Structures are given as structure tokens and as C-alpha cells.
C-alpha positions as CSV (number, residue, x, y, z in Angstrom):
1,M,-64.2,-6.8,90.7
2,R,-61.6,-5.0,92.8
3,W,-59.1,-3.5,90.4
4,L,-55.3,-3.5,90.9
5,D,-54.3,-0.4,89.1
6,F,-50.8,-0.2,87.6
7,S,-51.9,2.5,85.1
8,A,-51.9,5.5,87.5
9,N,-48.5,6.5,89.1
10,L,-49.7,7.2,92.6
11,R,-48.3,6.2,96.0
12,P,-49.8,2.7,96.4
13,E,-50.6,3.1,100.1
14,G,-52.7,6.1,99.3
15,P,-52.3,9.5,101.2
16,P,-50.0,9.5,104.2
17,E,-51.7,9.8,107.6
18,W,-50.7,13.4,108.0
19,V,-52.4,14.2,104.7
20,R,-55.6,12.5,105.8
21,E,-55.5,14.5,109.1
22,A,-55.0,17.7,107.2
23,L,-58.0,16.9,105.0
24,V,-60.2,16.1,107.9
25,N,-59.2,19.3,109.7
26,A,-60.0,21.3,106.5
27,L,-63.7,20.3,106.8
28,S,-64.1,23.1,109.3
29,E,-62.9,25.6,106.7
30,A,-65.1,24.3,103.9
31,R,-67.9,26.7,104.7
32,W,-65.7,29.7,104.1
33,Y,-64.2,31.1,100.9
34,P,-60.4,30.5,100.7
35,D,-58.0,33.4,100.9
36,P,-57.7,34.5,97.2
37,S,-54.1,35.8,97.9
38,M,-53.1,32.3,99.1
39,A,-50.6,34.1,101.4
40,R,-50.1,31.2,103.9
41,E,-50.1,28.6,101.2
42,R,-47.4,30.5,99.2
43,A,-45.3,30.9,102.3
44,A,-45.5,27.2,103.1
45,L,-44.8,26.2,99.5
46,G,-41.8,28.5,99.4
47,R,-40.4,26.9,102.6
48,F,-41.0,23.4,101.2
49,L,-39.2,24.2,97.9
50,S,-36.5,26.4,99.5
51,L,-37.6,29.4,97.4
52,P,-38.8,32.9,98.3
53,E,-42.6,32.9,98.5
54,D,-42.9,35.5,95.6
55,W,-41.2,32.9,93.3
56,V,-43.9,30.3,93.8
57,L,-47.6,30.0,92.9
58,P,-49.9,27.3,94.1
59,T,-52.3,25.9,91.5
60,A,-55.3,23.5,91.3
61,G,-53.2,20.6,90.3
62,G,-50.3,20.2,87.9
63,A,-52.6,20.6,84.9
64,S,-53.5,24.1,86.0
65,A,-49.8,25.0,86.2
66,I,-49.3,23.6,82.7
67,A,-52.2,25.6,81.4
68,L,-50.8,28.8,82.9
69,A,-47.4,28.2,81.4
70,A,-48.9,27.4,78.0
71,G,-50.2,31.0,78.0
72,L,-46.7,32.5,78.0
73,E,-46.0,34.5,74.8
74,A,-44.2,32.2,72.5
75,S,-43.7,31.9,68.7
76,E,-44.2,28.1,69.0
77,H,-44.2,25.3,71.5
78,L,-41.7,22.5,71.1
79,T,-42.2,19.1,72.9
80,F,-39.9,16.0,72.9
81,S,-41.5,12.7,72.0
82,P,-42.6,10.5,73.5
83,C,-44.0,12.8,76.2
84,F,-47.0,13.7,78.3
85,G,-49.7,14.9,76.0
86,E,-51.0,17.8,78.2
87,Y,-48.3,20.2,77.0
88,A,-49.4,20.1,73.3
89,W,-53.1,20.0,74.2
90,Q,-52.9,23.1,76.3
91,A,-50.7,25.0,73.8
92,E,-53.0,24.1,70.9
93,A,-56.1,25.1,72.9
94,L,-54.6,28.6,73.2
95,G,-53.9,28.7,69.4
96,G,-50.1,28.1,69.6
97,P,-48.3,26.1,66.9
98,V,-46.8,22.9,68.3
99,R,-43.7,21.0,67.0
100,T,-42.2,17.8,68.2
101,L,-38.6,16.6,68.4
102,P,-37.6,12.9,69.0
103,L,-36.0,12.4,72.4
104,L,-34.8,8.9,71.6
105,A,-31.4,8.8,69.8
106,G,-31.9,5.2,68.7
107,R,-33.7,2.1,69.7
108,H,-33.9,2.1,73.5
109,I,-31.4,5.0,73.7
110,V,-32.5,8.1,75.5
111,G,-30.9,11.1,74.0
112,D,-29.6,14.3,75.6
113,P,-32.3,17.0,75.2
114,A,-29.7,19.7,74.4
115,E,-28.1,17.5,71.7
116,Q,-31.5,16.6,70.2
117,A,-32.6,20.2,70.1
118,E,-29.3,21.8,68.8
119,G,-29.8,23.9,65.7
120,T,-33.6,23.3,65.7
121,L,-34.9,26.0,68.1
122,S,-37.0,28.9,66.9
123,Q,-36.7,32.5,68.0
124,G,-39.0,33.2,71.0
125,G,-40.2,29.6,71.2
126,A,-41.2,27.7,74.3
127,V,-39.6,24.2,75.0
128,W,-41.3,21.7,77.2
129,L,-39.3,19.0,79.1
130,C,-40.5,16.6,81.8
131,N,-37.9,15.6,84.4
132,P,-38.1,12.8,85.4
133,H,-39.5,12.1,82.0
134,N,-42.9,10.7,81.4
135,P,-43.3,8.0,80.0
136,L,-39.6,7.0,79.9
137,G,-38.8,7.5,83.6
138,T,-35.4,8.9,82.8
139,A,-34.1,11.8,84.9
140,F,-31.8,14.4,83.3
141,S,-29.0,16.0,85.3
142,R,-29.1,19.7,86.2
143,E,-26.1,20.1,83.8
144,Q,-28.0,18.5,80.9
145,V,-31.0,20.8,81.5
146,L,-28.7,23.9,81.8
147,R,-27.2,23.1,78.4
148,L,-30.6,23.1,76.9
149,L,-31.6,26.2,78.8
150,D,-28.5,28.1,77.4
151,Q,-29.7,27.3,73.9
152,I,-33.2,28.5,74.6
153,E,-32.1,31.7,76.3
154,A,-29.9,32.5,73.3
155,M,-33.1,32.5,71.2
156,D,-35.1,34.5,73.8
157,G,-37.3,31.5,74.4
158,W,-38.8,29.7,77.4
159,L,-37.9,26.4,79.0
160,I,-41.0,25.0,80.8
161,L,-39.7,22.2,83.0
162,D,-42.3,19.8,84.4
163,E,-41.0,18.4,87.7
164,A,-44.2,16.5,88.6
165,F,-42.1,13.5,89.8
166,I,-39.1,15.4,91.1
167,E,-39.7,14.3,94.7
168,Y,-38.6,10.8,93.7
169,C,-35.1,12.2,92.8
170,P,-34.9,15.7,94.5
171,E,-31.2,16.0,93.7
172,Q,-32.2,16.6,90.0
173,T,-34.4,19.6,90.7
174,C,-33.6,22.7,88.7
175,A,-35.2,25.1,91.2
176,P,-31.7,26.4,92.1
177,L,-31.3,27.7,88.5
178,L,-34.3,30.0,88.7
179,A,-32.3,32.9,90.4
180,E,-30.0,33.3,87.4
181,H,-32.4,32.2,84.6
182,G,-35.4,34.4,84.0
183,R,-36.5,32.2,81.1
184,L,-37.0,29.1,83.2
185,V,-40.4,28.1,84.4
186,I,-41.0,25.0,86.6
187,V,-44.3,23.3,87.0
188,G,-44.9,20.6,89.6
189,S,-47.5,18.5,91.4
190,M,-48.0,16.9,94.8
191,T,-50.6,14.5,93.2
192,K,-48.3,11.5,92.7
193,I,-46.2,11.2,95.8
194,L,-49.0,12.1,98.1
195,A,-51.7,10.1,96.2
196,V,-54.2,13.0,96.2
197,P,-55.4,13.4,92.6
198,G,-58.8,14.4,93.8
199,V,-57.5,17.3,96.0
200,R,-55.8,19.1,93.0
201,L,-52.5,20.5,94.4
202,G,-49.9,21.7,92.0
203,Y,-47.5,24.7,91.7
204,L,-45.5,26.9,89.4
205,C,-42.1,28.4,90.1
206,A,-40.4,31.3,88.2
207,N,-38.9,34.7,88.6
208,P,-41.3,37.1,90.5
209,H,-42.2,39.2,87.4
210,V,-43.2,36.0,85.6
211,I,-45.2,34.8,88.6
212,E,-46.9,38.2,88.9
213,G,-48.0,38.1,85.2
214,L,-49.3,34.5,85.4
215,A,-51.1,35.0,88.7
216,R,-53.4,37.5,87.0
217,R,-54.8,34.7,84.9
218,L,-55.8,32.6,87.9
219,T,-59.5,32.3,88.6
220,P,-60.5,33.6,92.0
221,W,-60.2,31.1,94.9
222,A,-58.0,28.9,92.7
223,L,-57.0,26.7,95.6
224,N,-59.7,25.0,97.6
225,S,-59.6,24.6,101.4
226,F,-58.5,21.0,101.3
227,A,-55.6,21.6,99.0
228,G,-54.6,24.6,101.0
229,A,-54.6,22.5,104.3
230,V,-52.3,19.9,102.8
231,L,-50.0,22.5,101.4
232,R,-49.7,24.3,104.7
233,A,-48.7,21.1,106.3
234,L,-46.0,20.3,103.8
235,P,-43.0,22.0,105.4
236,E,-43.2,20.1,108.7
237,H,-43.3,16.8,106.8
238,R,-40.5,17.6,104.3
239,G,-38.2,15.0,105.8
240,E,-40.7,12.2,105.1
241,F,-40.5,12.6,101.4
242,A,-37.0,11.0,101.3
243,R,-38.4,7.9,102.8
244,Y,-41.2,7.8,100.2
245,A,-38.6,8.1,97.5
246,L,-36.3,5.4,98.9
247,E,-39.2,3.0,99.3
248,N,-40.3,3.6,95.7
249,E,-36.7,3.0,94.5
250,R,-36.4,-0.3,96.2
251,R,-39.7,-1.5,94.9
252,R,-39.0,-0.2,91.4
253,D,-35.6,-1.9,91.2
254,G,-37.2,-5.2,92.1
255,L,-40.0,-4.8,89.6
256,K,-37.5,-3.8,86.9
257,A,-35.5,-6.9,87.4
258,A,-38.6,-9.1,87.3
259,L,-39.8,-7.6,84.1
260,E,-36.4,-8.1,82.5
261,R,-36.5,-11.7,83.5
262,L,-39.6,-12.0,81.4
263,G,-37.7,-10.8,78.4
264,A,-38.8,-7.1,78.3
265,F,-36.4,-4.2,77.8
266,V,-37.1,-1.7,80.6
267,Y,-35.9,1.9,80.4
268,P,-33.9,3.1,83.4
269,S,-36.2,5.1,85.7
270,H,-36.0,7.6,88.6
271,A,-39.8,7.8,88.7
272,P,-42.7,5.8,90.3
273,F,-43.2,3.9,87.0
274,L,-41.4,1.8,84.4
275,L,-41.7,1.7,80.6
276,A,-41.2,-1.7,79.1
277,D,-40.8,-2.8,75.5
278,F,-41.9,-6.4,75.0
279,G,-40.9,-6.6,71.4
280,R,-44.3,-8.1,70.5
281,P,-48.0,-6.9,70.4
282,V,-49.1,-6.1,74.0
283,R,-52.8,-5.5,73.4
284,P,-53.7,-9.2,73.9
285,I,-51.5,-9.2,77.1
286,A,-53.2,-6.1,78.5
287,E,-56.6,-7.6,77.7
288,V,-55.8,-10.8,79.6
289,L,-54.6,-8.8,82.6
290,K,-57.7,-6.7,82.5
291,K,-59.9,-9.8,82.7
292,R,-57.9,-10.7,85.8
293,G,-58.5,-7.3,87.4
294,I,-55.2,-5.7,86.6
295,L,-55.0,-2.4,84.7
296,V,-51.8,-1.4,82.9
297,R,-51.0,1.6,80.7
298,E,-50.9,0.9,77.0
299,C,-48.8,3.6,75.3
300,M,-50.6,4.2,72.0
301,D,-51.1,7.9,72.7
302,F,-47.3,8.4,73.2
303,E,-45.7,9.3,69.9
304,D,-42.5,7.2,69.4
305,A,-43.8,4.6,71.9
306,D,-46.9,3.8,70.0
307,D,-45.7,0.7,68.2
308,G,-48.0,-1.5,70.2
309,A,-45.1,-3.2,72.0
310,H,-44.8,-0.9,75.1
311,L,-46.5,-1.0,78.4
312,R,-46.0,1.4,81.4
313,F,-46.3,0.0,84.9
314,A,-46.8,2.0,88.1
315,V,-44.6,0.9,91.0
316,R,-46.8,-0.6,93.7
317,T,-46.1,-2.6,96.9
318,E,-43.8,-5.7,96.7
319,S,-46.8,-8.1,97.0
320,E,-48.8,-6.2,94.4
321,N,-45.7,-6.1,92.1
322,G,-45.3,-9.8,92.6
323,R,-48.9,-10.5,91.6
324,L,-48.4,-8.4,88.5
325,V,-45.3,-10.4,87.4
326,E,-47.0,-13.7,87.9
327,E,-50.2,-12.7,86.1
328,L,-48.1,-11.1,83.4
329,R,-46.1,-14.3,82.9
330,E,-49.4,-16.2,82.4
331,A,-50.9,-13.5,80.2
332,M,-47.9,-13.5,77.9
333,A,-48.2,-17.3,77.6
334,C,-51.9,-17.1,77.1
335,A,-51.6,-14.3,74.5
336,G,-48.9,-16.3,72.7
337,N,-51.2,-19.3,72.3
338,H,-53.8,-17.4,70.4
């Protein structure tokens, strides 16, 4: 069976042609050890992100960047629920206490992170926030993030901001705040928008003294030759990312409208996925879809979205989204008859 995968939030066409070319060209470098200083890669990443190169650190995927940030000295780690589980897993693996705050201010109401956290922060703690948010898809404005950051800085804490999906709404990036906020750390990934999960290409941004300390914890040759080749090509293709984001927005809006016509509540999203509340058990629906070759993301491992009524859908091409909607309509009817 050929699977149609709506569970992974990757560019549906796969890697762009220029990425494929970079990977092929990197074959000639595979016999050599990569430069452990990653000098060319850091310079390219800095140009792509419009940051000085000593403010950025390439990593082996976003997970590696998260693992580095989890090692920052902190009295506790605070996450907002629902959220990506990697933050808590990495913090707990390093022996740090983890606490969770609800991000939802009511049924289907996404709260303001600063308001949700007000009066609850611990001295010297690390706060994790994903923007755009996973699994909700919501993007928080720079002003919203800054209000949260002001609270954290008053407690000598850290804000670790995961911008893994920021290329889909680049106007929301908080990279411009780094220069004046030494307690802000940004982690990111090229995995989603370039569809290269097997290449492992992520990054971390912070003040140079923070970068210097975290870089000491990197294993030697942390970036393989294939990831390095893609990274070095990024700056000359920077303009193409706006097209990828616009294409995703158009497809996402169409899929959102179709899901709402099926009776689901769909959270507003700036990301390459949609979270939908069907108000009924979705396990039977997901099982019918799976039998028909369609994979969707059940949300039972997302606290506060684990009521058995939520599904998350990646945004794919118009034809693939159309097939999903038709199969979903039949699966809902089929599941309702059992």
C-alpha cells in the first residue's frame, strides 16, 4: 500500500530541486571529515537569518538544538500545554524538574502566553514556547512574546523559543529581539519547509556568550557534509521561501474550510498543519482512514488535546487534501454506523 501521510508536517512535494542538487554535490565531500568549526556553515546561516555569524550555531536537526538549550542552567523548566513533547523529555533526561501551564484560556480559546504565565514563574527558570505553536498552529506576535520575555527576565530566567515553523510566517520571528535580550534563546529547523528530516539540519540562535558556552557541548563533526551543503546553499535561495509559505497558506485555507464544512472546529493556523476538534471519538475515524492508506495524527500524547476528539492534519497538495476530505467524510459516516 502506498501511504498518504498527513501525520508529518513536511513540504508535500519533497525537497526543492536546489536542495536535491546540493545533496548530490555533497557526495564528493562524504569521504572527508566535515570542518568541526562549521565556519562556512555558520556564515551562511547568519546571512540567511540576518544575524551575525557568532550569534548562530548549526545543529544536527531541531532536536539537537532543543537538547542543547535544555542544558542551560535553570531552576525548572516550564512548558505550555498542549505542546511538543521534546522539551519536557530533554529537560527530564538532564534531571531538571518540569512544570506545565495550560495555554488554552477556555474551550477553543488560545490564551496569551504572558497572561497565562503571569505570577507563576519561578526564579531562574526556563520557559519553553513554540511559535508558531505545535500542535495548535497559532502564531504569537512579537509583542506577545516580548511581554512574556519581560516577565522571565525579571526572574533571571530563560525564554527558549522554538521557531521550527517560522519560515511559514517569517514576520513573527523574534530574532530581532536577540540583540537586546540576553535571556532569549531561539531554536529552529529546516526539516519541515525543505522536507529533509533525514538530513538533520537545525540551528540555535542566542547572544555570542551563550552560543560559545553551548557550542562546547556539541559532539565533534556535529553537522554532516549533506546538511552542510544544504545550509551553505540557503542564502542564495532565501527568496524562494516566501513562495513556499504562500503556497502552504493557500492550501491550508482551503483545507480548513473543508474541515469546517464537515463540522469540525479548526484552530487558526500559521503553520503547515491544522488541529481539528471533531467533538466525538476520532480513533474509529483514524482507523478507517488508515485502512484506506491515509495516516493522520491522533493527539493522545498532547496534554489538553488528549480527549480523543482531536486530529492534526498536515497540509498537502490540493488534490491530496481533496482526497483526505472525501475519505474523511466517508470515514466519519462509517465510524458513526458502528
